[in-house]
N, C-alpha and C positions, 0 to 999 in steps of 0.2 A: 875445655871441657868440649868435646864435640861429638863424643860418641851417643848414639841413639839405638834403642832397640827397635826402632821403626825408621824406614828410610825417608831421608829429608825430601821437601817438595821441590823436587827437581823436574818433574814432568808434569802431564795434565793440562788444565788450561793456563793460558797466559795472565788472567784476571786475579788478582789478588785482594784478599779480604784481611783486614786487622781490627782487634778490638781488645778490649781490656775486660777481665772478669774479675771482681774482687770476691775472694773466698772469708766469708766471716762465720762464726759459730763460738760456743762458749769454749773455754778451754778444755782441750784433750777430746775434742771431737772426732778428730783424724784428719784435721785439715792440710799437714804437711803430707799425711800418707798420700791423700786425694791429689794434690799438686804433683808428687812424685809419680803417680800412676797417670794421669793425664799427659805429662810431659815424655813419659816412657823410660826416665831414670831418676836417680836421686839428685834433687836441687836444694832438698829443705830437710832439716834434722827432724827426726822422728823419736819420741820418748813417752814413756808412760806417765813422767811428771807432767803436770799442769804448768802451763805457760812458758813454755820452752821457746817458741818463737818470739825474738825480741823486737827487731824492726821487721819492717816489710821486705820480703824477700820475693822476688819475681821468678816465676818459672815460665818457660815459653815454650808452648804446644804447637806443634805442626799438623795441618791436616792436607791432604792431597785428593781433588776430585776432579772430574772433567769439567765441572762448572767453575770452579775458583780453587786457587792454594790457599790456605786460611792460615793466618798465625793468630794465636789466640794468648794474650800475656795475662797470666794469672798472679794475682797479687796476692801473697800468701800473708794473712795479716796474723798479729798477734791475738790471741784469743781475749774476748770482751769478756771482762769480770769487773768487779766491785773495787775501785782503786783505793789504796789506804794511802801508800806513800808515792813519793815524787816518781820512782820508777814504775809503779804500777800507773800513775796518770798518764805519764809519757807513753806506755805501752798501748793503753786504750786509745789515746789520740792518735797513735799511728794506725791502728786497726780502723778507725773512722776515715781518715784522711786516706787510706786505701780504698775506700768506697767512692769517694768522690770522683766524679767525671769517668764512672764505669760503665760499659755497655750492659753489664747486667751483675747483680748481686747474688751469689750463693750463698746461702744460709745452710750449713752443714749441722746436723744435729744426730747426736748420738741416743738412739731410743732407749737403751740399756740403763746409762748412767745419764739421766737428761739434764742434771745440773740447773734444776728450775730456778733457784736463786740468781743464777746469772743468764739464763735463757728467757726469762720472762721480761726482764727491763731491755734486754736487746729486741725482743718482738715487739714492745712499745715504740722503740726508737725506729726501727725497721720500717713498721707501717706507715710512718710519716715522710720517709724518703721516696725521692721519684723514680728511682732506678727501677728498672725492670727486674723482678725478684724471683730466684728460683729455689724452691725448698728441696733438699736433699737428705734422706733419712740414711745413715751409714749404719754398718754393720748389720745388714739383713742375713748374713752367715750365721750370726746368733741370736738374732731378735725372733720372738715368734710373731706369726703373720697377722692375727687379730688384734693384738695391741698396738703393732706397727699401723695398721690402717686407721685404728681410733686416733692414734696420735696425729696422723697426717691430717685427718679431717679436724681435730681440735686446732691445730697450729694455722691451717687455712682459714680458720673463721677469725683469727685474730690478725693475719696480715694476708694481703691480696698477692698471691704467689701466681705467677703466669703459668708455670708449670711443677711437678713433684715427680721427684726421681727416687726409687729405693736401690741402694746399692752397697757394694762393700768394697771400700777402698783398699782393705788388705788384701782380698782375694780376686778383685777385678770385676766382680760380678755386677753387670750394669754401667761400668765406667765407660765403655765404647758407645753404649747408647746417650749417655750424657753427654760425652764429647761431641757427638753427632749434633746433639741439639745446641750446644755451645757454638758451634761452628755457624748454625742457621743465624743466630742473632748476631754475628760480627757485621760489622759493616764494610762496604768496599774501601780499600784505602792500601797505600804502600806500606810494605811490612816496616816495623820500627827497628828490627833486628837482623842480622846476617843468620841464613837459614840453619848453620851448623851450630849457632848459640842457643844454649838451654836455660842460661839464668844470666840475671846481670852481675851475680856475685863473683868477685875476683876468686883466684885460687886462694890468694892468701885468706879472703874471709872465709871461703869454703873450708880451709884448713882448720879454722879455730872452732868453726861451728861442728866438725867432724869430731874433734876432741871433746868439746862441750857435751855432744850426744854421748859418747864414752863416759863422760862424768856421772851423767845422769842412769846411764845405763847400768854401771857397775858398782854404784855406791847407793842407788835406789832412794830410800828414806832418809839415809844417814846425813845426806848434805840438801841443804835448802836449796830452792832453785835460783836464789840470789848469789849465784856464784858466775865468775866471767873468765873468758879466756881471751887474751892480749897477744896479737901478733908482735915479736920483737925483731926477728930477722927472716928473710926468706932470700936464700942463696942460691942462685945457679951454679952448680958445679960443671967442670968443664968436662966430665963424663957423661952429662945430659941429665944427672940425677938432680934432686933439689933437696938443700939443707934448710929446714924450717926450725925456728925457735921460738918458744911460746910461753907465757906467763899466765899460770890459773891463779886467779884472785878470789879469794874467800873472804868473810867477814871477820871471823876469830882464829885465833892460834888452834884451838881444839878441833876446828874444821880442817886446818892445814895438816896437822897429824893424821886426821881419817884419809885425807886425799893422798898422803905420802904413804900410809900402810904400815905393818911393822915390817921393819928392814928395808923400806922402800918398794914392797912387794905391789902395792895397790897401784902407785904411780909408774910402776913398770907394765904393769897388766894394761892400764888406760893407754899408755904411750905406744904399746906394741899393737892393740886393736886399731887404734887410730892410724898409726902409721900403714898397717896392711890395707885398710879401706881406701887411704889415702892414694898408695901406690896403683891400687887397682882403677881408682877414679880416674887419676891423671895420667895412667899408663907409663909411668917410670919410677924408677926408684926414689923412696922417701927417706931421708934421715931427720926424724923427730926429735927435738930435745925439749923437754918440758921441766920448768920448776914451779914452785908453789910461793904465793906470798899472801900473809894475811893482813888485810888493809879494813879497818873498821866500818868507816863510812863511806866506802867506795863508790855506794848506790846513790849517794849526794853529790858525786864529784863531774863537774861539767864536762871535763875532756873524755871520761868514761863514756857518759852518754852519747856524745859526738862520733865515738869510736862505734856504739852499737846502731848509728844513725837514728837515735831518738832526739826530741826535742827537750832540752833540759830546763826551759822555763815553764813547761806544763805543771 
């Protein structure tokens, strides 16, 4: 993955800056959408279903100026929520680990669906943390101005935020200004990644995430979020195309039938949409093969946790 919607920092100053920004927030606040907007292309899956980000995914944003060329490592963490199962606890643990050693912590809040039961405990924990904290209120294209300002004032009374920004991650309103501010916070240092790299995710992992996004997008509330896509084969063909085999894992057989759909119609639709997006992102033809397996207690399987980059012991 090397394409960007902005030119990589190949000119300007010889001075380099590099830092880490942890993107935190309640589930469904728009974290993945924001990371994609800051990077300039898709690196994290986006879904209307909560808790879709499983493990920490890095997005790598570049900024060129006469003063310095800056690389911002964006840690897109799972949404912080009240954990009930082993999978929940591991996801929350991964989120807080993503904030450790960050040069700044960005709290993203959806002012419309505030999810107070998850936002309030997050504010309490964030108030005690030493990192520089930035409050970002999302979805300003839909929220009304006066309640938005009142919410910013209320949250600022609970946590000492160094700055507050009002943005729409979806439309891009305010994203450039936010990125400029993050650039100013980054310390001098050698870049951690090559300038043409936009994520630390491999093509194989990206392929599973794209398929999982289509699962959520096409099945909506019919399928619970505790489904998984596992990579099986990733074959480079001689003609330059890639052959990808994946296994979709659900908890029950009735969920398997939902994913397959009548006459296999649903799995065909999911595969077609995922294949088209992957072909565009990878810049080559993709042959995608999917099959579905029901495994009742997959969310307690150590091997599955390791594949998602989560700590099974949490």
